[in-house]
C-alpha positions as CSV (number, residue, x, y, z in Angstrom):
1,X,-62.9,-24.0,-127.8
2,X,-63.3,-21.4,-125.0
3,X,-61.8,-18.0,-125.4
4,X,-59.3,-17.1,-122.7
5,X,-58.1,-13.7,-121.4
6,X,-55.0,-13.0,-119.4
7,X,-55.8,-11.4,-116.1
8,X,-53.4,-10.4,-113.3
9,X,-53.1,-13.0,-110.6
10,X,-52.4,-12.3,-106.9
11,X,-48.8,-12.0,-107.8
12,X,-48.2,-8.7,-109.6
13,X,-45.7,-10.2,-112.1
14,X,-47.8,-13.2,-113.3
15,X,-51.0,-13.6,-115.2
16,X,-53.7,-16.3,-115.0
17,X,-55.8,-17.4,-118.0
18,X,-59.5,-16.9,-117.4
19,X,-61.9,-18.8,-119.6
20,X,-64.8,-16.8,-121.1
21,X,-67.1,-19.7,-119.9
22,X,-66.4,-18.8,-116.3
23,X,-68.2,-15.5,-116.7
24,X,-71.3,-16.1,-118.8
25,X,-72.9,-12.9,-117.4
26,X,-70.8,-9.9,-118.2
27,X,-70.1,-7.2,-115.8
28,X,-72.4,-4.1,-116.2
29,X,-69.4,-1.8,-115.4
30,X,-69.1,1.2,-117.7
31,X,-65.9,2.5,-116.0
32,X,-67.8,5.3,-114.3
33,X,-67.3,4.3,-110.7
34,X,-69.0,6.9,-108.4
35,X,-71.0,5.7,-105.5
36,X,-74.1,7.4,-104.2
37,X,-73.7,8.2,-100.5
38,X,-77.3,7.7,-99.7
39,X,-78.1,4.4,-101.6
40,X,-74.6,3.0,-101.9
41,X,-75.2,2.3,-105.6
42,X,-72.6,3.0,-108.3
43,X,-74.1,5.7,-110.5
44,X,-72.6,4.0,-113.6
45,X,-73.6,0.3,-113.2
46,X,-76.0,0.5,-110.2
47,X,-74.2,-2.1,-108.1
48,X,-73.0,-1.7,-104.6
49,X,-69.3,-1.7,-103.8
50,X,-69.6,-5.3,-102.4
51,X,-71.4,-6.5,-105.6
52,X,-68.8,-4.8,-107.8
53,X,-65.9,-6.3,-105.8
54,X,-67.4,-9.8,-105.7
55,X,-68.7,-10.0,-109.2
56,X,-66.1,-12.4,-110.5
57,X,-66.7,-14.9,-107.7
58,X,-70.6,-14.8,-107.9
59,X,-72.7,-17.4,-109.5
60,X,-74.4,-16.5,-112.8
61,X,-77.7,-16.8,-110.9
62,X,-76.6,-14.1,-108.5
63,X,-75.3,-11.9,-111.3
64,X,-78.7,-12.1,-113.0
65,X,-80.4,-11.2,-109.8
66,X,-78.3,-8.0,-109.5
67,X,-78.9,-7.1,-113.2
68,X,-82.6,-7.6,-112.8
69,X,-82.6,-5.0,-109.9
70,X,-81.2,-2.3,-112.2
71,X,-84.4,-0.6,-113.1
72,X,-85.6,-0.6,-109.4
73,X,-82.2,0.9,-108.3
74,X,-82.3,3.5,-111.1
75,X,-85.8,4.5,-110.0
76,X,-84.6,4.9,-106.4
77,X,-81.7,7.1,-107.5
78,X,-84.1,9.2,-109.6
79,X,-86.6,9.6,-106.7
80,X,-83.8,10.5,-104.3
81,X,-82.4,13.1,-106.7
82,X,-85.9,14.6,-107.3
83,X,-86.6,15.1,-103.6
84,X,-86.0,18.6,-102.3
85,X,-83.4,18.8,-99.7
86,X,-84.4,20.3,-96.3
87,X,-82.3,23.2,-95.1
88,X,-82.2,23.5,-91.3
């Protein structure tokens, strides 16, 4: 038997049951939403805004692709942070 969770539907007064089977790949969100202006990545979960917004509608395959990019994205953020800024 699948676990279900009540989630707000498009109507603010009703809820829709969501089966846990529909999202086998859990969101990497850690509730620290701050997007890097240079890369566009969230500094908490390392997704783009579009990826975070569309997570629930993505296939598990696409979710895995995004999660597999995490170390590359973290390295990019680290490199960008380590670069000295030029003052004109």
